[in-house]
N, C-alpha and C positions, 0 to 999 in steps of 0.2 A: 732586408737583412737576411744573411745566409742562415740556413738551418744548422750550419756548423758552429755558429757563434755561441760561445759559452759551453760547447760540448767537449767532452773528454774523449779523444780518439787515440787508440793504440794502433800505430803504424808498423806492421810487420814487414820486414825486408828479407827476402831469401836470396840464396846464392845463384844468380843468373846474370847474364850480360846486361839485361834490362834493368838491373838494380840502380843504374845511374838515374833513371827516371824517377825513382822514389824521392830523390832530393827535391825535384821540382814539385812533386805531389805534396811533400811535407811543407815546402814554402807556401804553396797556394792555400793549404788548409790553415796554416797559422795566420796568413793574411786575411782569411775569411773569419777569423776569430776563434778557431778551435784551439784547445789545449792538446798538443800532440806529444805523445810519448812513443819514441821509436824503439822497436825491439828488432835487433839484427841477429840472424843465424850466423853460425861460424863460417858458413860458405859465403855469406854476403860480404864479409870483411875482405874477401879476395877481390872484390869488384869496386867497393867504395870504402872510404875511411870513416871511422866513428866520429872523428872531429868535425867533419862536414855536417853530418846529420845532427850532432849534438849542438852545433852552433845555430842551426836553423830551427830546431824543434823547441818545445817548451821545457823539456827536461833532457838530461844527458841520455845517450843510448844505453839501453839495458840489453845484456847478452846472456847472462848466466842465471841458473837456478840457485847457485851457491854464493849469493850475495850476503856477506856477513852483516850488513846493515839492515837487511830485510830477510828474515828466515823463510818467508812464503811469498816471494815476489809474484809468482804466477796467479795466486789467488787474489792478491790485492790489485794487480793490474786488471784481471778479468772482471772482478766485482765492481771496480771503479769506472770501467769503460762505458761510454754511451754507444760506441761503435768500434769494431775492430776491422781494420783494412789490411789486407796482405797484398803487397805490390812490389815486386812480382811474386806470384805464387808458382812454385815449381811443381813438377810432377811428383817429386818426393813429398813436398808439403801437402799436396792434395790427397795423396795416399795415406799419409800419417793422420791427417785430420779426419778423413772419411772412416778410418778404422780404429781411431782412438789410441794411436801409438804416440804417446807423449814422451818424446826422447830429448827435447830441449825446451828452453824457456818459451819460445813462440807456440809450439804445439800444446804445451801445458796451459798457456793463456787461452788459446782457442777452445780447449776442452773445459776450462774453468769458468768461462764467461757465459752469461745469459743475454748479453748484448747482441744486437744484430751483427753479422759478419759479412763482409764484402771481400771476395777473393778476385784477384786480377791475374788470370793465368798467363804465363809466358814461357814458351819452349819452342823447339823446332817442330815443324809440321808433322814429321813422322811420329814424334812423341805425343803431340796433341791428338793425333788421329788413332793412336793405339787403343785397342778395346779396353785395356785396364784403366787407362786415364779417363776414357769416356764413361766407363762404369762408375768410377769414383766421382766424376762430376755429376752424373745423374743422381747418385746417392746423396751427395751434398745438397743439390738443388731440391730433392724431394724432402729434405729436412729443413728447408727454409733458408739455406745459405744463398746470399746474393752474389751475382757474377757479372763482371763487365769484361768484355773481350773474350779471347784475344782477337786482334784484327789481322788482316792479311797485308803483307808488305815485305819489305826487305828484312832479312834475318841475319844473324851473325854468320860470317863466312861467305856472305854474298848470295845465299839462297833467298828465294822469294816464295812465300806461301803463308798459310794460316799459322798463327802462333806468336805474332808480334804483340808485345804488351800494349794495351790501350794507351792513348795519349794522356798526359797528366790532367788536362782539362776535362777529359771524359771521365776519368777516375774520380776527380773531385765532384763533378756534377752527379755521378752515380751515388757518391757518398751522401750528398745533399738530398738526393731523391729517396734514399733508404731512410734517412732520418725524418723525411717528410711523410713516410709511410707508403712510398711508391717503389715498385720493383720486386715485390715478393708474391705476386699473384693477387694482391689486394686491389680493390677498385681504384681507378684514377680519380684524383680530386678535380681534374680539369673538366670544363663544360664546353669544349670546343666543337661539339656536335649538336648543340642546342638547335632545335628546329629542323634538323636534317633527317629525312626518312632513310633508314638503312634496312636493306633486305639481306638476310644471311641464310645460306643453306648448310646443313650439317648431316653427318652420318653417311652410311652406305646404303644404297637402294637394294631391294630384294625383288628379284624377278622370279615369280613362281613357276615351278615345273609341274607340281601336283599340289594337293592340299597340305602336304608336309614339307616338301623340299623346295629349295629356291637357289638361284644363282646370286651370290653375294660377294662381299669382300670384308676385310678386317677393320674397316673404319669404325672407330668408336664414337665419332661425333664430338669428341672433347674439344678439338681446336675450333670448330665452328661455333659451339656453344660459348667458348671463351670469348670469341670475337663478338657475339651477340651481347654477352653480358658487359663487356668493356664498352661497346658502343652505347648501350643503355646508360651505363654509369657516367658517360661523357655527354649525356643529354639527348641522344638520338631517339627518335621514334622507331622502334625495332620490330620487324616481322621476322620470325625464325621459322623456316621450313625445314623440318627435321624428321629423320627416320628413327630417332632414338627415344627412349623413355627417360632420359636424364632430366633432372629437376631444372625448371626454368624460373628465374626470379619474377616476382610480380612486376608488371609494367611492360613485359615483352609479350607480343602477340605470337602465340605458338600455333603452327599449322602442322599437324602430324600426317605424314605420308609414308608409303612403303616403296612403291615402284618408281622407275624413272618417268613413266608417263604421268603419274600422279604429281611428282615433283615439278614436272614441266608445266602442268596446268596451274599449280599453285603459284609458281614463280611468275608465269606469264600474267597472272591477275594483278600482281603487285609491282613488278619491275618498272612499268612505264612511269610510275609516280615516285620512284625511289631516287634519291640523290647518289647513294652508294649501294652497289650490289656486290656481295661477296659470295662467290660460288665455292664454298669450302667443302661441299659434299663430294663423296666418291660415288659418282653415278655410273652404273653398269653400262658397258658399251653394247651389250647384246641382251635380248630377251627372247624367251621361247615364243614361237609363232602361235602355239596353242597350249593350253593348260589342261593336263589330264584331269578328268572329273573325280577320279578316285586315286588313292595311293597306289603308285606303281610297285609291283611285287618283284622281288629278286627272282622268284621262280619262273617269271615270264620272260626272263632274259634281259639283256641290256637294252634300254629303251632308245629309240631313235628320236632325239630331241632336235628339232629344226629351230635354228636361231635366226633372228633378224636384228639389224642394228636399231638401237634406241635413238631417240631424238638427241642431238648434240645441243644440250641446253645452253652451254656457254657460247657456242657459235651462233645460236639463234638470238641470244641476247646481244651479242656483238653486232649482228647484222641489223638489228632494230634499235640500237642504242640511241636514246634521245640526246640532244645537245646538252652538255653540262654534266651528264651522268658519268660517274666513275665506276668502271666495271673491273672487278678483280677476280682472276681465276686462280686455281690451285693445280699443281702438278706433283703427283707422287712418283718419283723416279727411283731407279736402282743403278743407273749408270749415265754418264754424260749429262749430269743434272742441268748445268747452265745452258748447254747447247739445246737440249730438248725443250727446256722451258722457254728459251728465246723463240724457238720455232712455234711453239703453242701460242705464245703471246701475240705474234704477228698473225697467225692463222685465224685466231678467234676474235681479233679486233678488240682485245682487252687493253685496259690502261695500265694495269699492274698484274704480274704473275708471281705467285708465291710458290716456290718449289722446295722440295726436300728429298733427301736420300733416305727412303724408308728402310733400306738395308743396313743403315748405320745404327750402332747401339743407342738405345734410349731415345730414338727419333721416330716421330710419326705415329702410326697406328697403335692405339691402345695405351700409349704412354701418357704420363702427365707432363712430360717435357717434349721439346721439339727444337729443331735447328733448321732454319730456313734461309733461302736466298730470295730476296724481293727484287724483281726485275722491272724496270720502267721501259716505256716505249722508246725513250731516248737512248737506251742502251746502258744507262746507269744501273748499277747493282748495289744492293744493300745486304750485307751478311748479318744475320742475327744468330749469334752463337747459342749453344745449348742453354735453354732457359725454360722456366715454367710456361705452359701454354698461354696463360693470361698475359705474361710479359711479351710473348710473341704476338699475341693479339694487339697489344698496345703498339708494338712496332709497326704492324700492318696498318693499323688505323692512323698512325702518325703520317705514313706515306700517302694514305688515302686522302687525308686532309690537305696535304700539299698539292696533290693532283686535283682535288676539288676546287681549290682556290685558283690553280693554274687554268682550269677550265672556265673560270669566271662565273661559276654558279653562285647565286646569292645564298646566304645562310638562312634560308627559310624553307619550310617544307612545301613541296608541290601539292597543290590541292586538285 
């Protein structure tokens, strides 16, 4: 039985060309047993008719705050909802919701409800990638708003790119997942990694110059920790090699390291027996040849620090990868993300490569949110739009499980 059965869903529809998909979303939710109350913005009526939605939904379309039969429609709709879904969600709606601008019935319902909210963005690529839209999305995600899409594909006017509304079946599945408690950074109820040993690295290494200074990077370790926590929640036996002091839930074996060399030794000790290895750490490419015994003083002039390359841990793991193991690398890029990630995937002999544009707003280092592209060796790519890092972790492990079964590895821990 669907988690939508018997639940009251407010379906918000905004003015965008993708509004026609809301009709199928409505039909599927009603077929799943939901009581669907459609709320259309004035712009939505330019794309679909009220009669269509009213005929398919559980109640007639609501459009205005000034309904004589109900003096406070937004409060009643918001309080009575088990879930609010907005499909499509336009840039204007996202901005209004993020900043509390309640200018119509739908935005008033969003602000008046305490039910979970699922927004499904749809707009042209240039709009979706605008910093203001990304900032608004990050703000909503940080407050617990659920997001599905947008996908990449054909857009209005013949353009192709990111911004296409997710397919109706994806939206309904996301709504079911939200009502089941999945999709908000919370632990997954699935146990599809029972018996699998998972090794995860996290954080940025620190290569000492003297007792005070080091060569490092901005990695917070949040994404790696999220992957370790998600893997443990799904039944895996997890070893987390981390450079951070972030809290680690009980049941995860934590190995604390600082330098690339220390991380390499820790990883090498565990990797041969792991079914899945996730190299999420940002490992320094160079380390000082020697470390000054005392603090270097400015008065002594600019020090000559000779550097030498660190061990390429991912490449070493790829060269020694046992049969059946799934090796996942990460790539933090600032340009040509897909091309650079594909090159790294091949060069390191990884099975999956998770890449992100760390120059994009609210993505990557130090943020609670992330947006990634997951590449397979076959060339297939999976785009994970801006989401909580726990949800990104879930998407990464979903692909790891597919690769694990493809490799024919039994669902039992190597001893």
